[in-house]
Structures are given as C-alpha cells and as structure tokens.
C-alpha positions in Angstrom: -15.4 -18.8 20.3 -12.2 -19.8 21.9 -11.8 -19.3 25.6 -8.6 -19.8 27.4 -8.3 -20.2 31.2 -4.6 -20.6 31.7 -2.4 -17.6 32.6 -0.2 -18.1 29.5 -1.9 -17.1 26.3 -1.1 -18.4 22.8 -1.7 -15.4 20.6 -1.5 -17.3 17.3 -5.3 -16.7 17.1 -7.6 -14.2 18.8 -8.4 -14.8 22.4 -12.1 -14.3 23.4 -12.7 -12.9 26.9 -15.7 -11.7 28.9 -15.7 -8.0 29.6 -15.7 -8.6 33.4 -12.6 -10.8 33.1 -10.9 -8.3 30.8 -11.7 -5.4 33.2 -10.0 -7.3 36.1 -6.8 -8.0 34.0 -6.7 -5.2 31.4 -3.3 -3.6 32.3 -1.5 -7.0 32.2 -3.4 -8.0 29.0 -2.4 -4.7 27.2 1.2 -5.5 27.9 0.9 -9.1 26.6 -0.9 -8.0 23.5 1.8 -5.5 22.7 4.6 -7.9 23.4 3.2 -10.8 21.5 1.4 -8.9 18.7 -1.8 -10.6 19.8 -5.5 -9.9 19.7 -8.2 -10.1 22.3 -11.9 -10.0 21.5 -13.9 -8.7 24.4 -17.5 -10.0 24.7 -20.7 -9.1 26.5 -23.4 -11.7 26.7 -21.2 -14.0 24.4 -21.3 -11.3 21.6 -18.1 -9.6 20.5 -18.2 -5.9 21.4 -14.5 -4.7 21.2 -11.1 -5.8 20.1 -7.7 -5.1 21.8 -4.8 -5.1 19.3 -1.4 -3.5 19.5 -1.1 0.1 18.4 0.7 0.3 15.1 3.9 2.3 15.2 4.6 4.8 12.5 7.7 3.9 10.5 10.6 6.3 10.6 10.7 6.1 6.8 8.3 4.9 4.1 11.1 3.1 2.3 10.7 -0.6 2.8 7.4 -0.2 4.7 5.6 -2.9 2.7 8.6 -5.3 2.6 7.1 -8.8 2.8 3.6 -7.6 2.2 3.8 -7.0 -1.6 4.8 -9.7 -4.0 5.7 -9.0 -7.6 4.7 -11.8 -10.0 6.5 -11.4 -13.3 7.9 -8.2 -14.7 6.3 -4.9 -14.0 7.4 -3.4 -17.3 8.0 -5.5 -20.4 11.6 -4.5 -21.0 11.8 -5.9 -24.5 9.0 -3.7 -25.8 10.4 -0.7 -24.1 13.9 -1.4 -25.5 12.4 -1.8 -29.0 10.6 1.6 -28.7 13.7 3.4 -27.5 15.7 1.9 -30.3 13.1 3.0 -32.9 13.2 6.5 -31.5 17.0 6.7 -31.9 17.1 4.8 -35.2 14.6 6.2 -37.7 15.4 3.4 -40.2 14.2 0.7 -37.7 10.5 -0.3 -38.0 8.5 -1.8 -35.2 6.4 -4.9 -35.9 2.7 -3.8 -36.0 
C-alpha cells in the first residue's frame, strides 16, 4: 500500500488512505479526484473497504465514444474477397476459385 503524507497528491497511481483521514478531508479530496482523474482507496484496519473515483460523465453523443480505446489491427473485412463476390454476382461468366 502506498501512503502519501504531503498535501500535493500525485494521482498517477491510487492513493491509499485511512478512513479517519479521508473523513477529515473528504470534500477537498473529492474535488482533487475529479480534477486530476485520480483514485483514492479508503482503508479500515489496513484493509481496502471503498474506492473514490471520479463520476463518469455521459457523452453527448455515442459517436467517437471509444476513440483511443479500440484499436483495429488489419482489415475488418477482406475487401478483395468481397469485390470478387460482387463481380461474380454481376458477371455470370466469371467463376470464383474454389
């Protein structure tokens, strides 16, 4: 567990904090977590019991919602096979390779 005592928090990884300390500073910590997109794990008797994370905002539109989270490797559709099938449908003399 990582415990930080300074007033400036680095939210690159979760901050672990006793419930009593969290209770004393909760309003300030809620603002910090929202501002820095951080995470605080609240502990009791050195065991994690809760997690404070920023509330997710609902996107105005679903278009582009997963931008940067999904990566396409290669082609989704094999265009050459699709083109051959379309050509075979329009040209009855063309035969596809089995």
